[in-house]
C-alpha positions as CSV (number, residue, x, y, z in Angstrom):
1,M,166.6,31.8,116.7
2,R,164.7,34.8,118.1
3,C,161.4,35.7,116.4
4,R,161.5,39.3,115.1
5,R,157.7,39.6,115.5
6,C,157.1,38.4,119.1
7,G,160.6,37.9,120.5
8,H,160.1,34.2,121.3
9,E,163.3,32.1,121.4
10,N,162.9,29.2,118.9
11,E,165.1,26.2,118.1
12,T,168.0,27.1,115.7
13,A,166.7,25.0,112.8
14,A,163.1,26.2,113.1
15,N,161.5,27.8,110.0
16,F,158.5,29.3,111.8
17,C,158.1,30.7,115.3
18,S,156.5,28.1,117.6
19,L,154.6,30.9,119.4
20,C,153.2,33.2,116.7
21,G,153.9,31.4,113.4
22,E,156.0,34.1,111.9
23,P,158.5,32.8,109.3
24,L,162.1,32.8,110.5
25,G,165.4,33.2,108.7
26,E,164.7,35.3,105.6
27,A,163.0,38.0,107.7
28,D,166.4,39.4,108.7
29,T,166.9,40.9,105.3
30,T,163.4,42.4,105.3
31,V,163.9,43.7,108.8
32,S,167.2,45.4,107.8
33,L,165.5,47.0,104.8
34,E,162.7,48.1,107.0
35,L,165.1,49.7,109.5
36,I,166.8,51.6,106.7
37,E,163.4,52.8,105.4
38,N,162.3,53.8,109.0
39,R,165.5,55.7,109.5
40,R,165.0,57.6,106.2
41,E,161.4,58.4,107.2
42,L,162.6,59.7,110.6
43,E,165.3,61.8,108.9
44,Q,162.6,63.4,106.7
45,E,160.5,64.1,109.8
46,L,163.2,65.6,111.9
47,G,165.3,67.2,109.2
48,H,168.1,69.2,110.5
49,V,167.8,67.9,114.1
50,L,169.0,64.5,113.2
51,D,171.7,65.9,110.8
52,Q,173.1,68.0,113.7
53,L,173.3,65.0,116.1
54,P,177.0,64.4,116.8
55,D,178.5,61.0,115.8
56,G,177.8,58.4,118.5
57,L,175.4,60.6,120.5
58,G,172.0,59.1,121.3
59,M,168.6,60.7,121.1
60,L,165.0,59.5,121.8
61,V,162.2,60.7,119.6
62,V,158.6,60.4,121.0
63,R,156.7,58.7,118.2
64,R,153.4,58.0,120.1
65,G,152.0,59.4,123.3
66,P,151.1,62.8,124.7
67,N,154.5,64.4,123.6
68,A,154.6,63.0,120.1
69,G,157.3,64.7,118.1
70,S,159.4,65.7,121.1
71,T,163.1,64.8,121.1
72,F,165.5,64.2,124.0
73,V,169.3,64.2,123.3
74,L,171.1,61.9,125.7
75,E,174.1,64.1,126.6
76,G,175.0,62.9,130.0
77,E,176.4,59.5,131.2
78,T,173.1,58.9,133.0
79,T,169.6,59.9,131.9
80,K,166.7,59.3,134.2
81,V,163.3,58.7,132.6
82,G,160.0,59.0,134.6
83,R,157.1,61.0,135.9
84,D,159.3,62.8,138.5
85,P,159.6,66.4,137.4
86,E,163.3,66.2,138.2
87,A,163.8,63.4,135.7
88,S,166.0,64.2,132.7
89,I,163.2,62.9,130.5
90,F,159.9,63.9,132.1
91,L,157.0,61.8,130.8
92,D,153.8,63.2,132.5
93,D,151.4,60.3,132.4
94,V,150.0,57.9,135.1
95,T,151.2,54.9,133.1
96,V,154.8,56.1,133.8
97,S,156.4,55.4,137.2
98,R,158.1,58.4,139.0
99,N,161.5,56.7,138.6
100,H,160.7,54.4,135.6
101,A,164.1,53.8,133.9
102,V,167.6,55.0,133.5
103,I,169.7,55.1,130.4
104,Q,173.5,54.9,130.8
105,H,176.1,55.9,128.2
106,G,179.5,54.3,128.4
107,A,182.3,53.1,126.1
108,G,180.1,50.2,124.9
109,G,177.2,52.4,123.9
110,Y,173.8,52.9,125.5
111,E,172.0,50.7,128.0
112,I,168.6,51.1,129.4
113,H,167.6,49.7,132.9
114,D,164.1,49.4,134.2
115,L,163.8,50.6,137.7
116,E,161.2,48.1,138.8
117,S,158.5,50.2,137.3
118,L,154.9,49.1,137.6
119,N,154.1,48.9,133.9
120,G,157.6,47.8,132.8
121,T,160.0,49.1,130.1
122,Y,160.0,47.5,126.7
123,V,162.6,47.5,123.9
124,D,161.3,46.3,120.5
125,H,158.1,44.9,122.2
126,E,160.0,42.8,124.7
127,R,159.8,43.6,128.4
128,I,163.4,44.2,129.8
129,D,165.2,44.6,133.0
130,T,168.4,45.7,131.1
131,A,169.0,46.0,127.4
132,T,171.6,47.5,125.0
133,L,170.1,50.2,122.8
134,T,171.0,50.2,119.1
135,D,170.0,52.6,116.3
136,M,166.2,52.5,115.6
137,N,165.2,50.5,118.7
138,E,161.7,51.1,119.8
139,V,161.4,51.9,123.5
140,Q,158.1,51.9,125.3
141,V,157.6,53.6,128.7
142,G,154.0,53.6,129.7
143,R,151.9,54.9,126.8
144,F,155.0,56.6,125.3
145,V,156.6,54.9,122.3
146,L,160.0,56.4,121.6
147,T,162.6,55.6,118.8
148,F,166.2,55.5,119.9
149,V,168.6,57.0,117.2
150,V,172.4,57.4,117.2
151,G,174.0,60.2,115.3
152,N,176.4,59.1,112.6
153,T,178.2,60.6,109.7
154,D,176.7,58.4,106.9
155,G,173.1,58.4,108.0
156,A,172.8,54.6,107.8
157,P,171.4,52.4,110.6
């Protein structure tokens, strides 16, 4: 069972994370309610921008970092993220590699791939090489913390 706090993989029958001590099991309900509340808060923040996002289309919202409040709609099959001015998502900070990560959109949804960046790419506080993105995932690239959202018709995560 994976700890929602630190990401450590614990034994299936464990009640507490062996790494950080976080209670396991019942937290899934709390986390789900927290995701719903976070989505509602984001909807209030962005208003019409999130309402107009087509069903199934992804968007990154900068929550922390130099561009806080910026949004990036992931319209193409491939979206490059980095400090290179030619990147689809240009994040101008020394903590971001020129070619930091790439997000691919296919039939199975969205996947993010780290491009061997110096500071790494994180999804929900876990360093990744490749990860599937789901609604309300937190993505960290250098000092930038972004929230991944997917447009849908009912507004629920």
